[in-house]
C-alpha positions in Angstrom: 0.2 0.3 -0.2 1.3 3.5 -1.3 1.8 6.1 1.8 1.7 10.2 2.0 3.9 11.2 4.8 2.2 13.4 6.9 2.7 17.4 6.6 4.4 18.8 10.0 1.8 21.6 10.5 -1.0 19.0 10.8 1.1 16.3 13.0 1.5 19.3 14.7 -1.9 20.5 15.2 -2.8 16.5 15.8 -0.4 16.8 18.7 -2.2 20.0 20.5 -5.7 18.0 20.0 -4.1 14.9 21.8 -2.4 17.3 24.3 -6.0 18.9 25.4 -7.6 15.6 25.2 -5.1 14.4 27.3 -5.6 17.2 29.8 -9.2 16.3 29.9 -9.2 12.7 31.1 -6.2 13.7 33.7 -9.0 15.8 35.3 -11.3 12.4 34.7 -9.1 10.1 36.5 -7.8 12.8 38.9 -11.6 12.9 40.2 -11.9 9.1 41.5 -8.4 9.9 42.9 -8.8 12.7 44.9 -10.4 10.9 47.9 -6.8 8.6 48.3 -4.7 11.7 47.7 -6.5 13.8 50.4 -6.0 10.9 52.3 -2.2 10.8 51.6 -1.8 14.4 52.7 -3.2 13.6 55.8 -0.8 11.0 56.5 2.3 12.6 55.3 1.7 15.8 56.7 0.9 19.7 54.8 4.6 20.0 54.8 4.3 17.8 51.7 1.4 18.5 50.6 2.6 19.9 47.2 4.5 16.9 46.5 1.7 14.5 47.4 -0.1 16.9 44.6 2.7 17.2 42.3 2.9 13.2 42.0 -0.7 12.4 41.8 -1.2 15.3 38.8 1.7 13.8 36.9 0.7 9.8 37.9 -3.4 10.8 36.5 -1.6 12.6 33.4 0.6 9.8 32.9 -2.1 7.3 33.0 -3.9 9.5 30.5 -1.1 9.7 28.2 -1.3 6.0 28.0 -4.4 5.4 26.8 -4.1 8.0 24.5 -1.2 6.8 22.9 -1.1 3.6 23.3 -4.7 1.7 23.8 -6.5 4.0 21.6 -3.6 4.3 19.3 -3.9 0.8 18.8 -7.5 0.3 19.1 -8.3 2.9 16.8 -6.0 1.4 14.0 -3.1 4.4 14.7 -5.2 7.0 14.9 -5.4 9.0 18.5 -8.3 11.6 18.6 -6.2 14.4 17.1 -4.7 12.3 14.2 -7.9 10.9 13.6 -9.6 14.2 13.3 -6.9 15.7 11.0 -6.8 12.9 8.5 -3.4 10.9 10.0 -2.6 7.5 11.1 0.6 6.0 12.2 1.9 3.2 10.7 4.9 0.7 11.0 7.6 2.0 8.6 8.7 -1.2 6.8 6.4 -2.2 3.8 7.2 -5.5 5.6 6.0 -5.1 8.5 2.6 -6.4 9.8 -0.1 -3.4 9.1 -1.3 -2.6 12.8 1.4 -1.7 15.4 2.0 -3.4 18.0 1.5 -3.2 21.7 5.2 -2.8 22.5 5.8 -0.7 19.5 3.4 2.1 20.8 4.7 2.0 24.2 8.1 2.8 23.4 6.9 5.3 21.0 5.1 6.9 24.0 7.5 7.1 26.2 9.8 8.9 23.9 7.1 11.3 23.4 6.5 11.7 26.7 10.0 11.8 28.4 11.0 15.4 27.1 8.3 16.9 28.4 8.1 15.6 31.6 11.9 16.3 31.9 11.5 19.7 30.6 8.8 20.4 33.5 10.9 18.3 36.5 13.7 21.2 36.4 10.4 23.6 37.3 10.1 21.8 40.7 13.6 23.0 41.7 15.1 26.1 39.4 18.1 26.4 41.1 19.2 22.8 40.9 22.0 22.0 38.0 21.0 18.6 37.7 17.7 19.0 37.1 18.5 21.7 34.7 20.6 19.8 32.3 17.7 17.4 32.3 15.5 20.0 30.9 18.1 21.1 28.4 17.9 17.7 27.5 14.9 17.2 26.8 14.0 20.4 25.3 16.9 19.8 22.5 15.1 16.1 22.1 11.6 17.8 21.6 13.3 20.4 18.9 15.4 17.7 17.5 11.9 15.7 16.4 10.6 19.0 15.0 13.2 19.5 12.9 13.1 15.4 11.8 9.3 15.8 11.2 9.6 18.6 8.5 12.2 17.0 6.5 10.8 15.2 3.9 14.2 13.1 3.1 13.6 11.0 5.9 9.9 10.3 5.2 9.2 13.1 8.0 10.0 10.9 11.1 10.9 12.3 14.3 12.7 10.6 16.6 10.2 8.4 18.2 9.0 7.1 14.7 12.9 6.5 13.9 13.6 4.4 17.2 10.2 2.6 16.7 10.1 1.9 13.2 6.7 3.7 12.5 5.9 6.6 10.4 3.0 9.1 10.4 1.0 9.4 7.0 -2.0 10.5 5.7 -5.4 8.6 6.2 -8.9 9.2 6.2 -10.5 10.8 8.6 -12.0 10.2 11.4 -14.8 11.3 13.8 -14.9 11.4 17.5 -17.4 8.6 19.1 -16.9 9.8 22.9 -18.7 6.5 24.4 -16.7 4.1 22.2 -13.5 6.3 22.2 -13.6 6.6 25.8 -13.8 2.4 26.1 -11.0 2.3 23.8 -8.4 4.5 26.2 -8.7 1.8 29.2 -6.3 -1.3 29.8 -7.4 -4.4 29.5 -9.8 -6.4 26.9 -12.7 -4.3 25.6 -15.4 -5.8 23.5 -15.5 -3.0 20.3 -18.2 -5.2 18.6 -20.5 -4.2 20.4 -22.5 -0.5 19.3 -22.5 2.1 21.9 
C-alpha cells in the first residue's frame, strides 16, 4: 500500500489536540483519586502537600497519556483523537511489517514522546538545581530535534520516536470522535469493540 507522509504542521496540530484531550482525561482520572490523595496528604502532613499533589497529578497525566497514545492508538488503527480528526495515521515504516502497530511499539513510542516534556517540567520543581536544568535542556533538545526531523522530507518526516520504533505518520481518512466508544478504547484490558455503543 502506498502512503503519503504527513505534513509537519498537521502533525503538530494533531499533537496539540491530543494534548488537550489528554488534559481532559487527566481530570477524569483525578476525580476518583482525589480522596486517596487527600488521605495521603493527611498521612504525610501539610509540609509535603505540594509533593503529593505533584506526584498525583503526574501519575494521572501519565495514565491518561498511556490511554491516548498506546491503547487508543492501537485500537483505532493508528489514530489518536487528533490524528483521526486531521486525517493522519501511525503505521509501521517497513513495507514488510504487519499493517498494525504492536503494543510494545506503541508503548515505546509513547515513552519517547512523553519523556522530553517530563524532563522539561521537572526542572520547574527546583530551578536552582543544575542537574535538573541539564535534564530540562536535554528534554528540550530532544523535542527540537524531533520537530526538525518531522519537517525533513529526506527521512520521510520521521521524528525521533518514529525512527526508534520503526513507525511513520501518514495521511489517512479522517475519523470522527465517538465519545462512548473512544473512552472505552482508552482503558487497559480487554475491550469488546464489536458492541454498538
